[in-house]
C-alpha positions as CSV (number, residue, x, y, z in Angstrom):
1,X,87.0,92.9,48.6
2,X,89.2,90.4,46.7
3,X,87.8,88.9,43.5
4,X,91.0,87.6,42.0
5,X,90.5,84.0,40.9
6,X,90.9,81.7,37.9
7,X,90.7,78.1,37.0
8,X,94.2,76.9,37.8
9,X,93.5,73.5,36.3
10,X,93.0,75.0,32.9
11,X,94.7,78.4,32.9
12,X,97.9,79.9,34.2
13,X,97.5,83.6,35.2
14,X,100.2,83.5,37.8
15,X,102.5,85.6,35.6
16,X,100.0,88.4,36.0
17,X,99.6,88.1,39.7
18,X,103.4,87.7,40.3
19,X,104.1,90.9,38.3
20,X,101.7,92.8,40.6
21,X,103.1,91.1,43.7
22,X,106.6,92.0,42.6
23,X,106.0,95.8,42.1
24,X,103.3,96.6,44.7
25,X,103.3,96.1,48.5
26,X,100.0,94.2,48.7
27,X,98.1,95.0,51.9
28,X,100.0,98.3,52.5
29,X,97.7,101.2,51.9
30,X,98.8,104.7,50.9
31,X,98.0,106.9,53.8
32,X,99.5,110.1,55.3
33,X,101.1,108.0,58.1
34,X,102.7,105.4,56.0
35,X,103.4,107.0,52.6
36,X,107.1,106.8,53.4
37,X,106.9,103.1,54.1
38,X,104.9,102.5,50.9
39,X,107.5,104.4,48.8
40,X,110.3,102.5,50.5
41,X,109.1,99.1,49.2
42,X,111.7,97.8,46.8
43,X,109.0,97.0,44.2
44,X,107.7,100.5,44.2
45,X,111.2,101.9,43.9
46,X,111.8,99.6,40.9
47,X,108.4,100.7,39.4
48,X,109.2,104.4,39.8
49,X,112.6,103.9,38.2
50,X,111.0,101.9,35.3
51,X,108.3,104.5,34.6
52,X,110.8,107.4,34.6
53,X,113.2,105.4,32.3
54,X,110.4,104.5,29.8
55,X,108.2,107.6,29.7
56,X,110.2,110.6,31.0
57,X,113.2,110.6,28.6
58,X,114.2,109.8,25.0
59,X,113.0,106.2,25.2
60,X,109.4,107.5,25.2
61,X,109.9,108.5,21.6
62,X,110.6,104.8,20.8
63,X,107.3,103.9,22.4
64,X,105.5,106.5,20.2
65,X,107.1,105.5,16.9
66,X,104.8,102.6,15.9
67,X,101.7,104.7,16.6
68,X,102.3,106.8,13.4
69,X,102.0,103.7,11.3
70,X,99.0,102.5,13.3
71,X,97.3,105.8,12.8
72,X,97.7,105.5,9.1
73,X,96.6,101.9,9.0
74,X,93.4,102.6,11.0
75,X,92.9,106.0,9.3
76,X,92.0,107.5,12.6
77,X,93.5,110.2,14.8
78,X,95.7,109.0,17.6
79,X,95.7,110.5,21.1
80,X,98.2,109.3,23.7
81,X,96.9,108.6,27.3
82,X,100.2,107.5,28.8
83,X,100.3,108.7,32.4
84,X,103.7,109.8,33.8
85,X,103.1,107.7,37.0
86,X,101.2,104.6,35.7
87,X,103.1,101.6,34.2
88,X,101.3,101.4,30.9
89,X,102.0,102.9,27.5
90,X,98.6,103.7,26.2
91,X,96.5,105.7,23.7
92,X,93.4,105.5,21.6
93,X,92.2,106.0,18.1
94,X,89.2,108.2,17.5
95,X,87.0,106.1,15.2
96,X,84.0,108.4,15.2
97,X,83.1,111.8,16.6
98,X,79.8,113.8,16.5
99,X,79.8,117.2,18.2
100,X,76.8,119.4,18.1
101,X,75.9,122.5,20.2
102,X,74.4,120.4,22.9
103,X,75.7,116.8,22.5
104,X,79.1,115.0,22.1
105,X,79.4,111.4,21.1
106,X,82.8,109.8,20.5
107,X,83.8,106.3,19.7
108,X,87.4,105.4,20.7
109,X,89.5,102.3,20.3
110,X,92.1,102.0,23.1
111,X,95.2,99.9,23.7
112,X,97.4,99.6,26.7
113,X,100.9,97.9,26.9
114,X,102.4,97.2,30.3
115,X,106.0,97.8,31.3
116,X,105.7,95.3,34.2
117,X,105.5,92.2,32.0
118,X,104.5,90.9,28.6
119,X,100.9,92.1,28.9
120,X,98.6,94.2,26.6
121,X,94.9,94.7,26.1
122,X,92.5,96.5,23.8
123,X,89.0,97.9,24.4
124,X,86.6,100.3,22.8
125,X,84.7,103.1,24.7
126,X,81.8,105.1,23.5
127,X,81.7,108.5,25.3
128,X,78.6,110.6,25.3
129,X,77.8,113.8,27.0
130,X,77.2,117.6,26.7
131,X,79.8,120.2,26.0
132,X,81.2,122.2,28.9
133,X,79.0,125.1,30.0
134,X,75.9,124.0,28.2
135,X,72.8,125.8,29.5
136,X,70.1,123.3,30.5
137,X,66.6,124.9,30.2
138,X,63.1,124.0,31.4
139,X,60.2,123.5,29.0
140,X,59.5,127.2,28.9
141,X,63.0,127.9,27.8
142,X,64.2,129.4,31.1
143,X,67.8,128.5,32.0
144,X,68.1,126.0,34.9
145,X,71.8,125.4,35.3
146,X,75.1,124.9,33.5
147,X,76.0,121.3,32.7
148,X,79.1,119.7,31.2
149,X,81.2,116.6,31.0
150,X,80.7,113.2,29.5
151,X,80.1,109.6,30.5
152,X,81.1,106.2,29.0
153,X,77.9,104.8,27.5
154,X,79.5,101.6,26.4
155,X,82.8,99.7,26.9
156,X,83.7,97.1,24.2
157,X,86.0,94.3,25.5
158,X,86.4,92.2,22.4
159,X,86.0,92.4,18.6
160,X,82.2,93.1,18.6
161,X,79.8,94.8,16.2
162,X,81.2,97.8,14.4
163,X,84.3,97.7,16.5
164,X,85.3,94.3,15.2
165,X,87.3,95.2,12.1
166,X,89.4,98.0,13.7
167,X,89.8,96.0,16.9
168,X,91.2,93.0,15.1
169,X,93.4,95.3,12.9
170,X,94.9,97.1,15.9
171,X,95.4,93.8,17.8
172,X,97.4,92.5,14.9
173,X,99.5,95.7,14.8
174,X,100.2,95.5,18.5
175,X,101.1,91.8,18.3
176,X,103.5,92.5,15.5
177,X,105.2,95.2,17.5
178,X,105.3,93.2,20.7
179,X,105.4,89.5,19.6
180,X,106.1,88.1,23.1
181,X,103.2,90.0,24.7
182,X,99.9,88.3,25.6
183,X,96.4,89.8,25.5
184,X,94.9,90.1,29.0
185,X,91.1,89.5,28.9
186,X,88.5,91.7,30.6
187,X,87.5,88.7,32.7
188,X,91.0,88.9,34.3
189,X,91.9,92.6,34.3
190,X,88.5,93.6,35.8
191,X,89.2,91.5,38.9
192,X,90.0,93.3,42.2
193,X,93.1,92.4,44.2
194,X,92.5,93.2,47.8
195,X,95.3,95.3,49.3
196,X,96.5,96.6,45.9
197,X,97.1,100.3,46.1
198,X,98.5,102.3,43.2
199,X,100.1,105.7,43.6
200,X,98.5,107.4,40.7
201,X,94.9,107.1,41.9
202,X,93.2,107.7,45.3
203,X,90.6,104.9,45.1
204,X,91.2,102.1,47.6
205,X,89.6,99.5,45.3
206,X,92.0,98.6,42.4
207,X,91.8,96.0,39.7
208,X,94.4,94.0,37.8
209,X,94.0,96.6,35.0
210,X,95.0,99.4,37.4
211,X,98.1,97.5,38.6
212,X,99.3,96.6,35.1
213,X,98.3,99.6,32.9
214,X,96.6,102.8,34.1
215,X,93.1,104.1,34.9
216,X,91.8,104.8,31.4
217,X,89.3,102.0,31.3
218,X,86.0,103.2,32.7
219,X,84.7,100.5,35.1
220,X,81.6,102.6,35.6
221,X,80.5,102.4,32.0
222,X,76.8,102.0,31.6
223,X,77.2,98.8,29.7
224,X,80.0,96.4,28.9
225,X,79.7,94.4,25.7
226,X,81.7,91.7,24.0
227,X,83.3,88.4,25.1
228,X,84.8,88.9,28.6
229,X,87.0,85.9,28.0
230,X,88.4,87.0,24.7
231,X,92.1,86.2,24.6
232,X,91.9,83.6,27.3
233,X,93.2,80.9,25.1
234,X,96.7,82.4,25.3
235,X,96.7,81.6,29.0
236,X,95.7,78.0,28.6
237,X,98.0,75.4,30.1
238,X,97.4,73.3,27.0
239,X,99.1,76.0,24.9
240,X,102.4,75.4,26.7
241,X,102.6,71.8,25.8
């Protein structure tokens, strides 16, 4: 189901759509029968070449260099989430972590920078769950089953609440490093483009975020908070005049 839409009288997001259209064969699914056809699409070939050049060689170290300074500025541990097949350079800073015997809660501040065009975005995610192989017991203390894993309790899509100071700080750092790049708002990157299929995930429903960056953002988060339109002013047609 396609949800891609925007007010063309006020905003110009065609650069986003054209980047996806250039690199992906929209409408051509990845199946056993046509995987060869999918991979033969010129855009996919260009995407594969770009990802290898950026993330599978010495150039990857260039991408990583600014994260050392960012880590110091934010006073938070950095973890890279760059996927060797996805077109985005990404990672997160661990703002807070609580780990007890039966509960894990982590607050992360993520960034993603696309190699398909001048696009970046930021978001926070609060992960909560139980440690692997935790024994769940009944009221009498008898073991029921082994549980494990975590879920995203909250996704933060703009400077909001306690995320506001580090969000704005990281945004400024990313903009300084990539001055020509524009912030893609949640209202845009959460939209589904019908017929968009990305090689690095099996799901048949893919968003603008999946096309430009990776699959790190959890669209199944329990709650999404913040201003979904944050950053939209950069895409205003008035801005170009």
